[in-house]
C-alpha positions as CSV (number, residue, x, y, z in Angstrom):
1,M,-75.2,-29.7,31.8
2,V,-73.7,-29.6,28.3
3,T,-72.4,-33.2,28.5
4,L,-75.5,-34.5,30.2
5,I,-77.7,-33.1,27.4
6,A,-75.4,-34.6,24.8
7,H,-75.2,-38.0,26.3
8,T,-79.0,-38.1,26.7
9,V,-79.8,-37.2,23.1
10,L,-77.1,-39.4,21.6
11,S,-78.1,-42.3,23.8
12,L,-81.8,-41.8,22.8
13,S,-80.8,-41.7,19.2
14,A,-78.7,-44.9,19.4
15,A,-81.4,-46.8,21.2
16,S,-84.2,-45.6,19.0
17,V,-83.6,-47.9,16.1
18,P,-83.2,-51.1,18.2
19,V,-86.4,-50.3,20.1
20,L,-88.3,-49.7,16.9
21,M,-86.7,-52.7,15.1
22,P,-89.6,-55.1,15.6
23,M,-91.7,-52.6,13.6
24,I,-89.0,-52.0,11.0
25,A,-87.7,-55.5,10.4
26,G,-90.4,-57.8,11.7
27,A,-89.3,-61.4,12.3
28,D,-85.7,-60.5,11.4
29,A,-85.4,-57.8,14.1
30,A,-83.0,-59.7,16.5
31,A,-80.5,-60.4,13.7
32,V,-80.6,-56.9,12.3
33,I,-80.3,-55.4,15.8
34,G,-77.0,-57.3,16.3
35,S,-75.6,-55.9,13.0
36,F,-76.8,-52.4,13.6
37,T,-75.4,-52.3,17.1
38,A,-72.0,-53.7,16.0
39,G,-71.8,-51.2,13.2
40,L,-72.6,-48.3,15.5
41,Y,-70.0,-49.1,18.1
42,A,-67.3,-50.0,15.6
43,S,-67.7,-46.5,14.1
44,A,-67.9,-45.0,17.6
45,A,-64.6,-46.8,18.6
46,L,-62.8,-45.4,15.6
47,T,-63.9,-41.8,16.2
48,S,-63.4,-42.0,20.0
49,L,-59.8,-43.1,19.4
50,S,-59.0,-40.7,16.6
51,T,-60.6,-37.4,17.6
52,G,-58.8,-36.5,20.8
53,H,-56.5,-34.0,19.1
54,L,-59.5,-32.5,17.2
55,I,-61.4,-32.1,20.5
56,Q,-58.5,-30.2,22.0
57,R,-58.1,-28.1,18.9
58,I,-61.8,-26.9,18.5
59,G,-63.0,-27.4,22.1
60,P,-65.2,-30.1,23.7
61,V,-68.5,-28.2,23.2
62,A,-67.9,-27.6,19.5
63,A,-67.0,-31.3,19.1
64,I,-70.2,-32.3,20.8
65,Q,-72.2,-30.1,18.4
66,I,-70.6,-31.7,15.4
67,A,-71.4,-35.1,17.0
68,L,-75.1,-34.3,17.3
69,F,-75.3,-33.2,13.7
70,A,-73.8,-36.5,12.6
71,C,-76.2,-38.4,14.8
72,A,-79.2,-36.6,13.4
73,A,-78.0,-37.5,9.8
74,G,-77.7,-41.1,10.8
75,V,-81.2,-41.3,12.3
76,L,-82.7,-39.7,9.1
77,L,-80.9,-42.3,6.9
78,C,-82.4,-45.1,9.0
79,Q,-85.8,-43.9,7.9
80,V,-85.2,-45.6,4.5
81,G,-85.6,-48.9,6.3
82,S,-83.4,-51.1,4.1
83,L,-80.5,-53.1,5.6
84,P,-77.8,-51.0,3.8
85,A,-79.5,-47.8,5.0
86,L,-79.8,-49.1,8.6
87,L,-76.1,-50.0,8.6
88,G,-75.1,-46.7,7.1
89,G,-77.2,-44.9,9.7
90,A,-75.5,-46.9,12.4
91,V,-72.1,-45.8,11.2
92,L,-73.2,-42.1,11.2
93,I,-74.7,-42.4,14.6
94,G,-71.5,-44.0,15.8
95,I,-69.5,-41.2,14.3
96,G,-71.5,-38.9,16.6
97,Y,-71.5,-41.2,19.6
98,G,-67.7,-41.7,19.7
99,P,-66.3,-38.3,20.5
100,V,-68.8,-37.4,23.3
101,T,-67.1,-39.3,26.1
102,P,-63.6,-37.9,25.6
103,A,-65.1,-34.5,25.0
104,G,-67.1,-34.7,28.2
105,S,-64.1,-36.0,30.2
106,L,-61.9,-33.1,29.0
107,L,-64.6,-30.6,29.9
108,L,-65.2,-32.0,33.3
109,S,-61.5,-32.3,34.1
110,F,-61.2,-28.6,33.6
111,T,-64.3,-27.6,35.5
112,V,-64.6,-30.1,38.4
113,P,-62.2,-30.7,41.4
114,V,-60.7,-34.1,41.5
115,R,-62.3,-34.9,44.9
116,R,-65.7,-34.7,43.1
117,F,-64.8,-36.7,40.0
118,G,-66.8,-39.8,41.0
119,L,-70.1,-38.0,41.4
120,A,-69.5,-35.5,38.6
121,F,-68.7,-38.2,36.0
122,S,-71.6,-40.3,37.2
123,I,-74.1,-37.5,36.9
124,N,-72.6,-36.8,33.4
125,R,-73.1,-40.4,32.4
126,T,-76.7,-40.7,33.7
127,G,-77.6,-39.3,30.3
128,V,-76.9,-42.7,28.7
129,P,-79.5,-44.7,30.6
130,G,-81.7,-41.6,30.6
131,G,-81.8,-41.6,26.9
132,I,-82.4,-45.3,26.6
133,A,-85.2,-45.0,29.2
134,L,-86.8,-42.2,27.1
135,A,-86.6,-44.5,24.0
136,G,-88.3,-47.4,25.9
137,L,-91.0,-45.1,27.2
138,I,-91.8,-43.0,24.2
139,L,-91.0,-44.9,21.0
140,P,-93.2,-48.0,21.3
141,R,-96.1,-45.6,21.8
142,T,-95.2,-43.2,19.1
143,G,-94.4,-46.1,16.8
144,Q,-97.8,-47.6,17.3
145,A,-99.6,-44.2,17.0
146,F,-97.7,-42.5,14.2
147,G,-95.5,-45.2,12.7
148,W,-91.8,-45.7,13.0
149,H,-90.8,-43.3,10.2
150,L,-92.3,-40.3,12.1
151,S,-90.9,-41.6,15.3
152,L,-87.3,-41.5,13.9
153,A,-87.9,-38.1,12.4
154,G,-88.8,-36.8,15.8
155,I,-85.5,-38.2,17.2
156,A,-83.5,-36.6,14.5
157,G,-85.2,-33.3,15.2
158,A,-84.3,-33.6,18.9
159,A,-80.6,-34.1,18.0
160,L,-80.6,-31.1,15.7
161,A,-82.3,-28.9,18.3
162,A,-79.8,-30.0,21.0
163,A,-76.8,-29.2,18.7
164,L,-78.1,-25.7,18.1
165,A,-78.9,-25.1,21.7
166,L,-75.5,-26.1,22.9
167,G,-74.0,-23.2,20.9
168,A,-74.7,-21.1,24.0
169,G,-72.0,-23.1,25.9
170,R,-69.2,-22.5,23.4
171,F,-67.6,-20.0,25.8
172,L,-66.5,-23.0,27.9
173,D,-64.1,-24.0,25.0
174,R,-61.9,-20.9,25.3
175,P,-59.6,-21.9,28.2
176,I,-59.4,-25.5,26.9
177,R,-58.5,-25.2,23.3
178,R,-54.9,-25.9,22.3
179,P,-53.3,-25.1,18.9
180,P,-52.4,-28.1,16.7
181,P,-48.8,-29.2,16.1
182,S,-47.2,-27.1,13.3
183,G,-46.1,-28.2,9.9
184,G,-45.3,-31.8,9.1
185,R,-45.2,-32.7,12.8
186,M,-49.0,-32.9,12.9
187,G,-49.4,-36.3,11.1
188,R,-46.5,-37.8,13.0
189,S,-47.9,-36.4,16.3
190,L,-51.4,-37.8,15.6
191,V,-50.2,-41.3,14.7
192,S,-47.7,-41.6,17.6
193,G,-50.2,-40.2,20.0
194,L,-52.8,-42.8,19.0
195,V,-50.3,-45.6,19.5
196,A,-49.1,-44.3,22.8
197,N,-52.6,-43.8,24.2
198,L,-53.7,-47.3,23.2
199,A,-50.5,-48.8,24.7
200,H,-51.1,-46.9,27.9
201,V,-54.7,-48.0,28.5
202,L,-53.8,-51.6,27.6
203,T,-50.6,-52.0,29.7
204,D,-50.6,-49.5,32.5
205,R,-51.1,-51.3,35.8
206,A,-53.7,-48.8,37.1
207,V,-55.6,-48.4,33.8
208,A,-55.6,-51.9,32.2
209,P,-58.1,-53.4,34.7
210,L,-60.4,-50.5,34.1
211,S,-60.1,-51.1,30.4
212,L,-61.0,-54.8,30.9
213,A,-64.0,-53.8,33.0
214,S,-65.1,-51.3,30.3
215,V,-65.0,-53.9,27.5
216,V,-66.9,-56.6,29.3
217,Y,-69.4,-54.4,31.2
218,L,-70.2,-52.3,28.2
219,G,-70.8,-55.5,26.2
220,A,-73.3,-56.6,28.9
221,Q,-74.9,-53.2,28.9
222,S,-75.2,-53.1,25.1
223,C,-76.8,-56.5,25.0
224,L,-79.4,-55.4,27.6
225,A,-80.2,-52.2,25.6
226,A,-80.3,-53.9,22.2
227,F,-82.1,-57.2,23.0
228,L,-84.2,-56.8,26.1
229,V,-87.3,-55.6,24.2
230,A,-87.0,-58.3,21.6
231,F,-86.5,-60.9,24.4
232,L,-89.5,-59.7,26.3
233,M,-91.8,-59.5,23.3
234,G,-90.6,-62.9,21.9
235,P,-90.1,-65.8,24.3
236,M,-91.6,-63.9,27.3
237,G,-94.7,-62.9,25.4
238,M,-95.0,-59.3,26.5
239,G,-96.6,-56.5,24.5
240,A,-94.5,-53.7,23.0
241,V,-95.5,-51.0,25.5
242,E,-95.0,-53.3,28.5
243,A,-91.6,-54.4,27.2
244,G,-90.6,-50.8,26.5
245,A,-91.6,-49.7,29.9
246,L,-89.5,-52.4,31.6
247,L,-86.5,-51.3,29.5
248,A,-87.2,-47.8,30.7
249,A,-87.4,-48.9,34.3
250,A,-84.1,-50.7,34.0
251,Q,-82.4,-47.6,32.7
252,A,-84.0,-45.5,35.4
253,V,-82.6,-47.8,38.1
254,G,-79.2,-47.6,36.3
255,I,-79.3,-43.8,36.7
256,G,-79.8,-44.1,40.4
257,A,-77.1,-46.8,40.6
258,R,-74.6,-44.5,38.8
259,L,-75.2,-41.7,41.3
260,V,-74.9,-43.9,44.4
261,L,-71.8,-45.8,43.2
262,G,-70.2,-42.5,42.0
263,T,-70.7,-40.9,45.4
264,M,-69.4,-44.0,47.2
265,S,-66.3,-44.1,45.0
266,D,-65.4,-40.6,46.1
267,L,-65.2,-41.9,49.7
268,L,-63.1,-45.0,49.0
269,P,-59.3,-45.1,48.7
270,S,-59.6,-47.4,45.7
271,R,-62.3,-47.8,43.1
272,L,-61.1,-51.1,41.7
273,V,-62.7,-53.4,44.3
274,M,-66.1,-51.8,43.6
275,V,-65.6,-52.2,39.9
276,G,-64.9,-56.0,40.4
277,L,-67.9,-56.4,42.6
278,I,-70.2,-54.8,40.1
279,G,-69.0,-57.4,37.6
280,L,-70.2,-60.2,39.9
281,V,-73.6,-58.6,40.1
282,I,-73.8,-58.3,36.3
283,A,-73.0,-62.0,36.0
284,L,-75.8,-62.8,38.6
285,A,-78.4,-60.7,36.8
286,A,-77.5,-62.0,33.3
287,G,-77.6,-65.6,34.6
288,L,-81.1,-65.0,36.1
289,T,-82.3,-63.5,32.9
290,A,-81.1,-66.6,31.1
291,A,-83.2,-68.7,33.4
292,M,-86.4,-66.7,32.8
293,S,-89.5,-68.3,31.4
294,P,-93.0,-67.0,30.7
295,G,-94.3,-68.7,33.8
296,W,-92.3,-66.5,36.1
297,P,-94.3,-64.0,38.2
298,G,-94.2,-60.5,36.8
299,I,-92.6,-59.1,40.0
300,I,-89.7,-61.5,39.8
301,V,-89.1,-60.7,36.1
302,T,-89.2,-57.0,36.9
303,A,-86.7,-57.4,39.8
304,V,-84.2,-59.4,37.7
305,V,-84.4,-56.8,34.9
306,L,-83.9,-53.9,37.4
307,L,-80.9,-55.7,38.9
308,Y,-79.4,-56.1,35.4
309,G,-80.0,-52.5,34.7
310,A,-78.5,-51.3,38.0
311,S,-75.3,-53.3,37.6
312,A,-74.8,-53.1,33.8
313,L,-75.3,-49.3,33.8
314,G,-74.0,-48.4,37.3
315,W,-70.3,-48.9,36.6
316,N,-69.5,-46.3,34.0
317,G,-69.1,-43.1,36.1
318,V,-66.8,-44.9,38.5
319,V,-64.5,-46.2,35.8
320,L,-64.4,-42.9,33.9
321,A,-63.6,-41.0,37.2
322,A,-60.7,-43.4,37.9
323,L,-59.4,-43.0,34.4
324,A,-59.6,-39.2,34.6
325,Q,-57.8,-39.2,37.9
326,A,-55.0,-41.4,36.5
327,A,-54.4,-39.2,33.5
328,P,-52.9,-35.7,33.4
329,R,-55.6,-33.1,33.0
330,E,-54.5,-32.0,29.5
331,R,-54.5,-35.6,28.3
332,A,-57.9,-36.4,29.7
333,A,-59.6,-36.4,26.2
334,E,-56.9,-38.6,24.7
335,I,-56.7,-41.2,27.5
336,S,-60.5,-41.3,27.9
337,G,-60.9,-41.6,24.1
338,A,-58.5,-44.5,23.9
339,S,-60.1,-46.3,26.8
340,T,-63.5,-45.7,25.4
341,A,-62.4,-47.0,22.0
342,V,-61.2,-50.2,23.7
343,A,-64.4,-50.4,25.6
344,Y,-66.4,-50.2,22.4
345,A,-64.8,-53.4,21.4
346,G,-67.2,-54.9,24.0
347,A,-70.1,-53.0,22.5
348,V,-69.3,-54.4,19.1
349,A,-68.4,-57.9,20.1
350,G,-71.0,-58.2,22.8
351,P,-74.2,-57.8,20.6
352,G,-72.5,-59.6,17.7
353,L,-71.6,-62.6,19.9
354,F,-75.1,-62.5,21.5
355,A,-76.7,-62.6,18.1
356,L,-74.6,-65.6,17.0
357,V,-75.4,-67.5,20.2
358,L,-79.1,-66.5,19.9
359,E,-79.3,-67.8,16.4
360,A,-77.7,-71.1,17.3
361,A,-79.2,-71.8,20.7
362,G,-81.7,-69.1,21.8
363,F,-82.0,-66.3,24.3
364,A,-81.2,-68.4,27.4
365,A,-77.8,-69.5,26.0
366,A,-77.0,-65.9,24.9
367,F,-77.7,-64.4,28.3
368,A,-75.7,-67.2,30.0
369,T,-72.8,-66.4,27.8
370,V,-72.9,-62.8,29.0
371,A,-73.0,-64.0,32.6
372,G,-70.0,-66.3,32.1
373,I,-67.8,-63.6,30.5
374,A,-68.7,-61.1,33.3
375,V,-67.8,-63.4,36.1
376,L,-64.4,-64.2,34.6
377,A,-63.6,-60.5,34.1
378,A,-64.8,-59.7,37.7
379,L,-62.5,-62.3,39.2
380,V,-59.5,-61.0,37.3
381,I,-60.2,-57.4,38.4
382,L,-60.7,-58.4,42.0
383,R,-57.5,-60.4,42.0
384,R,-55.6,-57.3,40.7
385,A,-57.3,-55.1,43.2
386,T,-56.3,-57.2,46.2
387,A,-52.8,-58.1,45.0
């Protein structure tokens, strides 16, 4: 429950600014969304990689509380509305966003049996699409009714309230905390640990394909969350409330997909084939999105967006469960943090590349680029799984 609440609130906070960006930046919304999302995930990658030792020292619940405070500060800074303030807010939100996945992995690895990892990690990660769904449902309405400043203030208040409420779960930290290395060994231990963890997730035969999937699939997921509303309100001609509701529906389907795929993965001898097949579905959905036009029937548009949501959000729990199973329990935060940091490269590069292609050739070419990268990654993963 601790990690589910944290993921929901942090995801809601991270999605709030892109969802409200058409009100904040007007015609420049798409370009600013790309910069905002890239800044957020670059910051998240750094903190995800570098905070594993801190999480083990203070405990995962305490780390999550600090993350929520940082996130609230970032959302408040975004209220200024200028480009520097938005980018600074993105960095602060990213500082909060980064440690939550390794903290959650460490907490679950100590409290859940391995045979239930797939379902447990998937339930935990349903907070991500859940938060984005809440952003899509609530913020277009509150933005129109009360303005985007008050909407962001409400999100910051929710993050602060969650941070304070999670103090009741601090007892979970006691059996997990480990003392830091003593004396001068601390700095050397931190640096060598970071290098070793990165090397492991990039070169280990079992973990490297999962890292590839994380990079590409998170990039596709981030493009969906960041640009769907702008795409639907722009070339597709939808209203803000309708576009936000469709984003929320995509996230809701993603929640169900995570639970189904997580349960299925607990029953399979290998999760890698499933991970590869998910990539093919992401490619199909992104390709169909690229082909969309205002003349398409609403039911077809909805079906394509839901397919994109189910595939681009359904993979996460399966991959994290496989990573946790491959790592020693006491290193769950470090390995998960390193893999998440690598994955955030996709969240940085994905929206950034999408924005560049969008500026040069439009939404169709941008979504087609997502599809092409996803299918290549899926084929590589399936080849490794069947080798």
